[in-house]
C-alpha positions in Angstrom: -4.2 -61.9 -75.9 -6.1 -64.6 -77.8 -5.8 -65.6 -81.4 -8.9 -63.6 -82.0 -7.1 -60.4 -80.9 -3.9 -61.0 -82.9 -2.4 -58.0 -84.5 -1.9 -60.0 -87.7 -5.7 -60.6 -88.0 -6.4 -56.9 -87.5 -3.8 -55.8 -90.0 -5.1 -58.2 -92.6 -8.7 -56.9 -92.1 -7.7 -53.3 -92.5 -6.0 -54.1 -95.8 -9.1 -55.6 -97.4 -11.4 -52.9 -98.8 -14.0 -55.4 -99.8 -14.2 -57.1 -96.3 -17.9 -56.3 -95.9 -18.6 -57.9 -99.3 -17.1 -61.0 -97.8 -19.6 -60.7 -95.0 -22.4 -60.2 -97.5 -21.4 -63.4 -99.5 -21.2 -65.5 -96.3 -24.5 -64.0 -95.1 -26.2 -64.8 -98.5 -24.9 -68.4 -98.3 -26.5 -68.9 -94.9 -29.8 -67.4 -96.0 -29.9 -69.7 -99.0 -29.2 -72.7 -96.8 -31.8 -71.9 -94.2 -34.4 -71.0 -96.8 -33.9 -74.4 -98.4 -33.9 -76.2 -95.1 -37.4 -74.9 -94.2 -39.1 -73.9 -97.5 -40.5 -77.4 -98.2 -42.6 -77.2 -95.0 -45.1 -75.2 -97.2 -44.2 -76.5 -100.6 -44.2 -80.2 -99.4 -48.0 -80.9 -99.7 -48.0 -79.4 -103.3 -45.0 -81.6 -104.2 -46.7 -84.6 -102.7 -49.8 -84.0 -104.8 -47.8 -83.6 -108.0 -45.1 -86.3 -107.5 -46.8 -88.7 -105.1 -45.0 -90.6 -102.3 -45.9 -92.0 -98.9 -47.4 -90.3 -95.8 -43.9 -89.3 -94.6 -42.8 -87.8 -97.9 -42.9 -84.2 -96.6 -40.8 -85.2 -93.6 -38.2 -86.8 -95.9 -38.1 -83.7 -98.2 -36.9 -81.7 -95.2 -35.0 -84.3 -93.3 -33.2 -85.6 -96.4 -31.6 -82.2 -96.8 -30.8 -81.5 -93.2 -29.5 -85.0 -92.4 -27.0 -84.9 -95.3 -26.0 -81.4 -94.3 -25.5 -82.3 -90.6 -23.7 -85.6 -91.4 -21.1 -83.9 -93.6 -20.9 -80.4 -92.0 -18.3 -81.2 -89.4 -16.2 -83.0 -92.1 -16.6 -79.9 -94.3 -15.3 -77.7 -91.6 -12.2 -79.8 -91.1 -11.6 -80.0 -94.9 -11.7 -76.2 -95.0 -8.8 -76.2 -92.5 -6.9 -78.8 -94.6 -7.5 -77.6 -98.1 -8.3 -73.9 -97.5 -11.6 -72.3 -96.8 -11.9 -70.3 -100.0 -11.8 -73.3 -102.4 -14.2 -75.3 -100.2 -16.7 -72.4 -100.1 -16.5 -72.0 -103.9 -17.0 -75.7 -104.6 -19.9 -75.9 -102.1 -21.5 -72.7 -103.5 -21.4 -74.0 -107.1 -22.7 -77.5 -106.2 -25.5 -76.0 -104.0 -26.6 -73.8 -106.9 -26.5 -76.6 -109.5 -28.5 -79.0 -107.4 -31.0 -76.3 -106.6 -31.8 -76.2 -110.3 -31.7 -80.0 -110.4 -34.4 -80.2 -107.6 -36.7 -78.0 -109.7 -36.3 -80.4 -112.7 -36.9 -83.6 -110.7 -39.3 -86.0 -112.5 -40.4 -88.0 -109.4 -40.3 -87.9 -105.6 -37.3 -90.3 -105.2 -35.1 -88.2 -107.5 -36.1 -85.1 -105.7 -35.2 -86.5 -102.3 -31.9 -87.6 -103.7 -31.2 -84.2 -105.1 -32.2 -82.6 -101.8 -29.6 -84.8 -100.1 -26.9 -83.7 -102.6 -27.9 -80.1 -102.2 -27.4 -80.5 -98.4 -24.1 -82.2 -99.0 -22.7 -79.3 -101.0 -24.1 -76.9 -98.5 -22.1 -78.7 -95.9 -18.9 -77.8 -97.8 -19.9 -74.2 -98.1 -21.5 -73.1 -94.8 -18.8 -74.0 -92.2 -16.2 -71.9 -94.1 -18.2 -68.7 -93.4 -17.1 -67.7 -89.9 -13.4 -68.5 -90.7 -13.5 -66.4 -93.9 -15.1 -63.5 -92.0 -12.5 -63.8 -89.3 -9.8 -63.5 -91.9 -11.4 -60.5 -93.5 -12.7 -58.5 -90.5 -11.0 -57.0 -87.4 -12.2 -57.9 -84.0 -14.8 -55.2 -83.5 -16.2 -55.8 -87.0 -16.3 -59.6 -86.4 -18.3 -59.0 -83.2 -20.8 -56.9 -85.2 -21.0 -59.6 -87.9 -21.6 -62.5 -85.5 -24.3 -60.4 -83.7 -26.1 -60.2 -87.0 -25.9 -64.0 -87.5 -28.3 -64.8 -84.7 -31.2 -63.0 -86.4 -30.0 -64.3 -89.8 -30.5 -67.9 -88.5 -34.0 -67.2 -87.3 -35.7 -64.9 -89.8 -35.3 -67.2 -92.8 -37.0 -70.0 -90.9 -40.1 -67.8 -90.7 -39.8 -66.0 -94.1 -39.3 -69.3 -96.0 -42.9 -70.6 -95.6 -44.3 -67.2 -96.6 -42.1 -67.0 -99.7 -42.9 -70.7 -100.6 -46.6 -70.1 -100.3 -46.4 -67.1 -102.5 -44.3 -68.9 -105.2 -46.5 -72.0 -105.2 -49.8 -70.1 -105.4 -48.5 -67.7 -108.1 -47.5 -70.6 -110.3 -45.4 -68.4 -112.5 -45.0 -69.8 -116.0 -46.7 -73.0 -114.8 -43.7 -73.9 -112.6 -45.8 -74.5 -109.4 -43.7 -75.7 -106.5 -40.6 -75.9 -108.7 -40.0 -72.2 -108.4 -39.2 -72.5 -104.7 -35.9 -74.2 -105.8 -35.3 -72.1 -108.9 -35.3 -68.9 -106.8 -31.9 -70.0 -105.4 -30.2 -70.1 -108.8 -29.7 -66.4 -109.5 -28.8 -65.7 -105.9 -26.3 -68.5 -106.0 -24.7 -67.3 -109.3 -24.3 -63.8 -108.0 -22.9 -65.0 -104.7 -20.4 -67.3 -106.5 -19.1 -64.5 -108.7 -18.7 -62.1 -105.8 -17.0 -64.9 -103.8 -14.5 -65.4 -106.6 -13.6 -61.7 -106.5 -13.5 -61.0 -102.7 -12.9 -64.1 -100.6 -9.5 -64.1 -98.8 -7.2 -66.8 -100.0 -6.1 -67.7 -96.4 -3.9 -70.7 -95.7 -4.2 -74.4 -96.1 -2.7 -77.1 -93.8 -1.8 -79.9 -96.1 0.0 -81.7 -93.2 -3.4 -82.2 -91.5 -5.5 -85.3 -92.3 -9.2 -85.9 -92.4 -10.5 -88.3 -89.7 -12.2 -90.7 -92.0 -13.3 -93.2 -89.3 -14.8 -90.2 -87.4 -16.8 -89.2 -90.4 -18.2 -92.7 -90.7 -19.0 -92.9 -87.0 -20.9 -89.6 -86.8 -22.6 -90.2 -90.2 -23.9 -93.7 -89.2 -24.9 -92.5 -85.8 -27.1 -89.6 -87.2 -28.7 -91.8 -89.9 -29.5 -94.5 -87.3 -31.2 -91.9 -85.1 -33.1 -89.9 -87.7 -34.2 -92.7 -90.1 -36.3 -94.7 -87.6 -37.9 -91.5 -86.2 -39.4 -90.8 -89.6 -40.2 -94.3 -90.7 -41.5 -95.7 -87.4 -45.0 -94.1 -87.4 -46.1 -95.4 -90.9 -44.6 -98.8 -90.1 -46.3 -99.0 -86.7 -43.2 -98.7 -84.6 -41.7 -102.2 -85.2 -38.9 -103.6 -83.1 -36.2 -102.6 -85.6 -36.9 -98.9 -85.1 -36.0 -99.1 -81.4 -33.0 -101.3 -82.1 -31.7 -98.8 -84.7 -32.3 -95.8 -82.4 -30.3 -97.6 -79.6 -27.5 -98.4 -82.1 -27.4 -94.7 -83.1 -27.0 -93.5 -79.6 -24.2 -96.1 -79.0 -22.4 -95.0 -82.1 -22.7 -91.3 -81.0 -21.0 -92.2 -77.7 -18.3 -94.1 -79.5 -17.7 -91.1 -81.8 -17.3 -88.8 -78.8 -14.8 -91.2 -77.1 -13.0 -91.5 -80.5 -12.7 -87.8 -80.9 -11.3 -87.3 -77.4 -8.5 -89.7 -78.2 -7.6 -88.0 -81.5 -5.3 -85.0 -81.3 -3.7 -83.9 -84.6 -6.5 -84.8 -87.0 -9.7 -84.9 -84.9 -12.9 -83.8 -86.7 -13.7 -81.6 -83.7 -11.0 -79.5 -82.0 -10.3 -81.4 -78.7 -10.3 -78.2 -76.7 -14.0 -77.6 -77.7 -15.0 -80.9 -76.0 -13.8 -79.5 -72.7 -15.2 -75.9 -73.2 -18.2 -75.8 -70.8 -19.6 -72.6 -72.1 -19.4 -73.7 -75.8 -20.9 -77.1 -75.1 -23.7 -75.6 -73.0 -24.6 -73.2 -75.8 -24.6 -76.0 -78.3 -27.0 -78.0 -76.1 -29.3 -74.9 -75.8 -29.3 -74.6 -79.7 -30.0 -78.3 -80.0 -33.2 -78.1 -77.9 -34.3 -74.6 -79.2 -34.0 -75.2 -82.9 -35.6 -78.6 -82.6 -38.7 -77.2 -81.0 -38.8 -74.2 -83.3 -38.3 -76.1 -86.6 -40.7 -79.0 -85.6 -43.4 -76.6 -84.6 -43.1 -74.6 -87.9 -43.6 -77.8 -89.9 -46.6 -78.9 -87.8 -48.4 -75.5 -88.0 -47.9 -75.6 -91.8 -49.2 -79.2 -92.1 -52.2 -78.3 -89.9 -53.2 -75.4 -92.1 -52.8 -77.2 -95.5 -53.8 -80.8 -94.6 -56.2 -80.1 -91.7 -57.9 -76.9 -92.8 -57.4 -77.1 -96.5 -55.6 -73.7 -96.7 -53.7 -72.8 -99.9 -49.9 -72.6 -99.6 -50.2 -68.8 -99.6 -52.7 -68.8 -96.8 -50.6 -71.2 -94.7 -47.5 -69.0 -95.3 -49.3 -65.8 -94.4 -50.6 -67.4 -91.2 -47.0 -67.4 -90.0 -46.7 -63.6 -90.5 -47.4 -62.9 -86.8 -44.2 -64.9 -86.0 -42.2 -62.7 -88.4 -43.5 -59.5 -86.7 -42.9 -61.0 -83.3 -39.5 -62.1 -84.2 -38.4 -58.7 -85.3 -39.8 -57.2 -82.2 -38.0 -59.8 -80.0 -34.7 -59.2 -81.8 -34.9 -55.5 -81.2 -35.8 -55.9 -77.5 -33.2 -58.6 -76.9 -30.4 -56.5 -78.5 -31.4 -53.5 -76.3 -31.6 -55.6 -73.1 -28.7 -58.0 -73.4 -26.0 -55.6 -72.0 -28.1 -55.1 -68.8 -29.6 -58.5 -68.4 -27.0 -60.8 -69.9 -28.1 -64.5 -70.2 -31.4 -63.6 -68.6 -32.5 -62.3 -72.0 -32.4 -65.9 -73.2 -34.4 -67.0 -70.2 -37.1 -64.3 -70.9 -37.2 -65.3 -74.6 -37.7 -69.0 -73.8 -40.4 -68.2 -71.3 -42.2 -66.1 -74.0 -41.9 -69.0 -76.5 -43.4 -71.3 -73.9 -46.3 -68.9 -73.3 -46.9 -68.8 -77.0 -46.9 -72.5 -77.4 -49.2 -72.9 -74.4 -51.5 -70.2 -75.9 -51.5 -72.1 -79.2 -52.4 -75.4 -77.5 -55.2 -73.9 -75.3 -56.7 -72.1 -78.4 -57.2 -75.4 -80.3 -58.0 -77.6 -77.3 -61.6 -79.0 -77.8 -62.1 -77.0 -81.0 -63.2 -78.5 -84.2 -61.4 -75.9 -86.3 -59.2 -72.9 -85.9 -58.6 -69.9 -88.2 -55.5 -68.0 -88.9 -56.8 -65.3 -86.6 -57.3 -67.8 -83.8 -53.6 -68.8 -84.0 -52.3 -65.3 -84.2 -51.7 -64.6 -80.4 -49.8 -67.8 -79.9 -47.7 -67.5 -83.0 -46.8 -63.9 -82.3 -45.5 -64.8 -78.8 -43.5 -67.8 -80.2 -41.9 -65.4 -82.8 -41.1 -62.7 -80.1 -39.5 -65.2 -77.8 -37.5 -66.8 -80.6 -36.3 -63.4 -81.7 -35.1 -62.5 -78.3 -33.3 -65.8 -77.7 -32.0 -66.9 -81.1 -30.8 -63.3 -81.7 -28.4 -63.5 -78.8 -27.6 -67.2 -78.5 -24.9 -67.2 -81.2 -23.0 -64.4 -79.3 -22.9 -66.5 -76.2 -21.8 -69.7 -78.0 -19.0 -68.1 -80.0 -17.7 -65.7 -77.3 -15.1 -68.2 -75.9 -13.9 -69.6 -79.2 -10.4 -68.8 -80.4 -9.2 -68.3 -84.0 -7.7 -71.8 -84.0 -11.1 -73.2 -83.0 -13.4 -71.1 -85.1 -13.6 -73.4 -88.1 -14.4 -76.5 -86.1 -16.7 -74.5 -83.7 -18.8 -73.0 -86.5 -19.1 -76.4 -88.2 -20.4 -78.0 -85.0 -22.7 -75.1 -84.4 -24.2 -75.2 -87.9 -24.4 -79.0 -87.7 -26.2 -78.8 -84.4 -28.8 -76.3 -85.9 -29.5 -78.6 -88.9 -29.5 -81.8 -86.8 -31.9 -80.3 -84.2 -34.2 -79.1 -87.0 -34.1 -82.6 -88.5 -34.9 -84.1 -85.1 -37.7 -81.6 -84.5 -39.2 -82.4 -87.8 -38.9 -86.1 -87.2 -40.2 -86.2 -83.6 -42.8 -83.5 -83.6 -43.9 -84.4 -87.2 -44.4 -88.0 -86.1 -46.4 -86.9 -83.1 -48.6 -84.6 -85.3 -49.2 -87.2 -88.0 -50.0 -89.9 -85.4 -52.7 -87.7 -83.9 -53.9 -86.5 -87.3 -54.7 -89.9 -88.6 -57.3 -90.9 -86.0 -58.5 -87.5 -84.5 -59.4 -84.0 -85.6 -56.5 -81.8 -86.9 -57.0 -79.5 -83.9 -56.3 -82.5 -81.6 -53.1 -83.3 -83.4 -51.9 -79.7 -83.1 -52.8 -79.6 -79.4 -50.8 -82.7 -78.6 -47.9 -81.5 -80.7 -47.8 -78.1 -79.0 -47.8 -79.5 -75.5 -45.0 -81.9 -76.6 -43.0 -78.9 -77.8 -42.8 -77.5 -74.3 -40.3 -80.3 -73.3 -37.3 -79.2 -75.4 -38.1 -75.6 -74.5 -37.9 -76.4 -70.8 -34.7 -78.2 -71.4 -33.2 -75.2 -73.1 -34.3 -72.9 -70.3 -32.5 -75.1 -67.7 -29.3 -75.3 -69.9 -29.1 -71.5 -70.2 -28.0 -71.4 -66.5 -24.7 -73.1 -67.6 -23.8 -70.1 -69.9 -21.7 -67.2 -68.6 -23.7 -64.2 -67.4 -22.2 -62.0 -70.1 -21.2 -63.2 -73.6 -18.1 -61.1 -73.6 -16.9 -61.8 -70.1 -15.5 -65.2 -71.0 -13.9 -64.0 -74.2 -12.1 -61.2 -72.3 -10.8 -63.6 -69.8 -9.5 -66.1 -72.4 
């Protein structure tokens, strides 16, 4: 019997009549985070017009948030183990809501990017506590149902955010313009915070544990050294320092992994996770998949607004076929996973690849492309993402014990945010490089073909996952 199956956990869950409210609070927190991580893909051009900034401003509005989130997320997960998950969630929720309002009041682009980073930092305290809090409140069967819902929860907001942002910017309610995309979080955050105060389990803290401060510095410096030059290199003309900084970041990342393997009692990442093949393989799949998906979303949005002159609402509605496709893919993936196992992920990735190829072929040689022209490719991308993302989280978390769940969820969330940041930086740089000297359709063509590389990598990595998500868990 694993820690996940302990009678104590089951007894605790049955005594909590508000346990599904706990799930709703955690779910709402993740929705707010993912909406904010992707909403500026549509609002970014309007923000750029209003507040100014350089050519890479839109990239930094997204990457500033996700980079701060990814850097601090693993530390946030460990702090939850040390100080208790409930207080860390409450502090993170309050800070996230406050800085959402601060973003809406930003007087210039530099202040907005700084507030976005602080918003991401408080999100990093809040989000990694979620799976642990649910594990304390729900019994095993309920927890399985809850984690099955989280796959779709991670994907749908990435699609819904651009549509919501476009509507809010175009409506310009009370003359707020783009600022409403940040204000929309405030009432949701306040309600979630009040419900969290009432329902979250108090759990236990482990004051004897210590935070691995050198590890926090190592992973933080590594990620900054990797992301920063990817965003700044294209406007600067790819000078030597960008390659040097990238190399330094990769070295620091390797040093961090070696450091963590040598730590035992206070490691940022549970040492057992670093030897868990199924978990690490799933993390690698997520890194490739979310990078491709998040980067492509940004580039399609930029193409519509900067290349075709679409309004934010038009650009957001252009992504509606992805929403419909994603819902269809989720339903199909859920129905087929028991029979097909990990092959559902393979099918989903193949459908994404077909959609990306369709998108590239549609705009190849064209001088312009309408929303209707992009519809078939976007629908296929959404359907494939729904089938794969909807099931991936089950495969990743199936072999994780209760002792590992805090660290495992922190690494998973950090991977998702980091991969999105990398996708925005790399694919955004490819798009903007082509956009400056060629037709917008050419820039989108090159970006779409480049997107196939991480999708192919994810397809190959799926072979390292167990055939059935529950098989490994049952054997643990």
